[in-house]
N, C-alpha and C positions, 0 to 999 in steps of 0.2 A: 504494500500500500504506500501511497505517496501523497503528500500535501504540498502544493506549491504556493508560496506567499507572493503573489504578484498580480495586480489587477490589469496589467497590460494585455490587450486582446491578442497581441502577437504570441503571448505565452501559451494560451490554450489552443491556438491554431498550430503551433509547433507540436503540441501534444496529440493532435488528432490522429496521427499515425503511430503513436508510441505507447498506447495503453496496453496492448498485447495481453489482454486478459486480467490486468491488474486493476485495482480500484484506485483511481486517480482523482483527487479533488484539487480545484484551483480556488484559493481564497481570494475573493473579489475585493474585500476590504482589508486594508493594511493592518497589521497587528497594532493594538492599542485603540482602534476606532470603537465607537459606541455600538456599532452593528457588526455582526460577523456573518457574511454571506459567502456561500461556497457554490462553485459550479462542479457538478459531478461529470467529469469529462468522460468517464466510462459509459454513463447513461446517454450522454450526447452522441457518442460514437454509435451506440446501439440504435438510437433514434434515426440517425442518418442512414444506417444500413436498412432500416425498415420503412424509410420514407417512400410512399408510392409515387411521388413526383420524380423520383430518381430511378424508377423501375427499369429503365432502358440501360442504365449504367451498371456494370458488374458490381455486385454488392461489396466485394473485397476492395474495390477501387474508389468507392464513393468518398471516403474520408480524405484520401490523397488528392482526389479531384477538387474537393472543396478547399483543401489547403492550398492547392495551386491557384484556385480562383482568388483566394484572399491575397496572396502575394502578387499575382498578376495585376490586380486592380488597385494596388497601393498599399505599402506597408512601411516599416521603419527604414527599409533599405531599397525600396522601389518607388517610383513616382506614381502619383495619383493622376486621374484624368480630370481636367478642368471642366466643370459643369456636369459631370456624370459621377455621381457618388456611389458608395458601396451598396446602398439600398437598391439603386437602379440595377447595378450589375447582378446582384443576387436575385432580384425579382425576375429579371430577364433570363437568368440561367435556369431558374426553376421552371419557367414557362417553356423554355426551348432546350432543356437539358439533353434530349435525345439527339437533336441536331448539332448541338455544340460539342458534346463530349462522349457520345455513346460509341462512335466509330462504326455505326450501322449504315446510315445513308451516305455518309461522307467520311473520309479517312481522318484519323487522329483523335487523341484524347488529351485533355489538359494536363494530365499527370505524367506524360511522356516527354523526356527532354531531347527531342529530335525535331526534324522538319515536320513530321506529322503532328506533333504537339503544337508547333507554331501555327499550323493551319487551324487547329482547334481554338487557339488563342485569337486568331483573326476572326473566327466566327463569333466568339464571345464579344469582342469589341464592336464588330459590325452590327451584331444583333442589338446591342445596347443603344447605339446611335440610331438604328432603324426604329427601335421602339419609341424613341423620343420624337421621331419625325415620320411616323408610320403613314400619315395622311398624304405624304409626298410620293408614295410608291403604289404602283398598280400591281399589287401582289397581296396574297393572304397571310404573309409572314416572311421572316427571313429565309426560311427553307424554300418557300415558293419563289422568292426573288432569286435565290441561288440557282434553282433549276432553270431559270430563264436565261442564265448566262452561258455563253459558249466558251470553250477553251480546250486546247489540245491535251492539256494535263490538268490534274486536280489543282495544282498550284496556279495555273493561268486562270482557271475558272474562279478560284478564290480571289485572285487579283482583280479580275473584271467585276466581280461581285462587290468587293470593297470600294473600287473606284466609282461604281454606280452609286453607292451610298454616300461617298464623299461628295460627289457632284450635287446630289439632291440636298444634302445637309448644308452645303455652302450657299445654295440659293435661299435658305431659310435662316441664316445666321448673319449677324451684323458685327460680331466680335470674333476676331481670329482665333482666340483661345477655344471657341466652341466648335471649331472645325474638326473633322475626323483626322487623326494623325496619319501620316503617310506609311506605306508598307515598310520602307527602309528604316524609319524611326521605330516602328513596332518591332521589327526584327531585333534591333539593339536592345529595346526594352525587354523582349523575351529572353535574350541572353542573360540579362541581369536577374530576371526571375528564376531562370534555371540555376544560376549560381547560388542564389539564396536558398532555394529548395534543396539543392545538393548538400548544403551545410546542415539544414534542418534534419534531413533524412539520416544524417550520420550521428545525431545526438546520442543514441544509446551506445555508440562505439567507444572503446577505451582510447583509441587513437583516431584522429580525423585527418583525411587527405584534404589539405587546404588548396583549393583550385586557384590558379592565377587570376587576378583581376583584369590584367591587360588582355584584350581580345574577347572579353566577356561583357562588353558594354561600358567598360571603363578604360582609361589610359593614364599612365603615369608619366608626367612631364616635370622635369627638374625636381624629382622626389615628391611631387604633389599629385594626388589622385584626383582625376576629373571624370565626369560623366561624358560619354560620347553620345550626343543627342541625335546625330544624323551622319550619314556617310559623306565623305569629301566630294564624291561624285554628285550626289543630290544637292549638297550645299552650293557647289559650283553652278549647277543648273539653275538653282534659285537666283543666284546673283545675276546670271546672264539674262534671265527672264525679267528681273527687276530693272536692269539697265535698258532692255528693249522696251519696257513699258513706261519708263520715266525719262529717257533721254533720246534726243533726236534732233533733226534739223529745224530751221525756222525760216525756210526760203519763202519769199514773198512774190518775186517777179519771174523767176526762172522756171517755175512749175516743177522744180527738182529735175530738170532735164539736162543740166550741165554738171560738170565735175566740181562746180562750186558747192553743190549739195553733198554734204559729208556722208549721207546715207548712200547715194549713188556712187560716190567715190569709193566707198567701202564695199561696193557690190551687193548692197542690201536694199530691200524694199523699205519704204517709210512705214513707221509703225505708230502705235498709240502715243508714244512720247513725243512725236513730232508736232510742230505747230505751223507747218507750211500751208500755203494757200494754193488752191487749184492744182494740187499735186498730180503729176503724171507718173509717179514712181510707186504707186500703191496698188495692191491687188484688188482692193475694194474700199468703199467709203465706210468709216465707222460712225454710226449715228446713234443717238439715244432715242428709242421709240417713245412716242407720246404716251404718257400715263404709266411708264415703266416704274416699277417699284424696286428695281435692282439696285444694290448698294453702289455708291460711288466712293472712291478713296482719294483723300487729299494727299498729294505727293509733291515733292520738290522738283522743279524742272528749270531749264534755262529760259531766260526771258527772250522775247523776240528782239531782233536787231533791225535797225533801220536799213542796213545794207544787205546785200546778198551773201556776205561772208558768214560762215557758220562756225567760227572758231569757238572753242570751249571756254575761252576767257571772257565770260559774260556774267552779268549779275543774275542770281537765282531768285525766283519768286515762286509762290505757292499757286498751283493750279489744280483743278479737280477734273479727273478723267473718268468717264463712264466705262465700265468694263463689261457692259451688257452684250454688245455685238462686237466681239473682238476675234475675227476669223483667224484660226490657226495658232492662236496664242493662248495658253492656259492662264487663268487669272492669277495675278500677283496676290490677290486676297487669299487664295487657297495655299499658295506655295510659301508665303512668308512665314506663317506661324503654324499652319496645319502640320508641319513636319516636327512639331515639338510636343512632347507629352508633358503637360504641366504637373 
């Protein structure tokens, strides 16, 4: 028998997989307090095994799956999701547990530390955001939406499914923090989740194999540990798209038809960041539809010049660009902050 004096919720989530037939109590009130409340962890594990909402998940895996869910949605060592709390994640999981972590209709379970487990994690995250914006989808649930997606592999189908949810959520949010994180960011988050769970699972061992932090969602720079929020490739893509959306020429007379236009000189079409007039170097005209409720973003851009010269040495001013009809360019609103797990 064991009694653990610690009211921290991490404590009894660590213990979900460690009761092993013993009677384990967690004291929820610190010693010396006027009340003495205890959580019978052994009974909690028994209730989880008998829960009919988890019937599609193997009974021996249910505690480890819920432990993984707890860490994946935010703990002392992993990030939380801005605007999506624990209650939402747990409610959605119990509603769609068969889809998320049974491994029956789609591959992968939350308690497996591999690519299949990552797919289950994507389903958990996508289902939570789907639930918050269900009116935006022409589907009867996250599984129905998943079956609508095409893909040569299960990974590509998951990627298309998540991108569909990201696009619809973006249309309904006005704060970048509320956007769905990108797949590359979620992959790094999942690596940190697996690292934490691997430590927790070794708790009964007399010796613990301490896995390296570098390469598992963290990096050590100058003896300082830092979180890797996104890949360098995706971050570089973000920067390039921001530049394309916020910087450009300001031609007034040449219609961007001469080498004086810095866009044409660079061999590029004019884009949303340009303020040129009567442009002949654009694939289409970007306009704001009347009555549109799509969000606009205030960005810094170069001011127009009186001459045709398009040098970068100009005064900056604030302008507002609509991103509603932006052909061929993914919105800066999505890529700036949706790649961050808050």
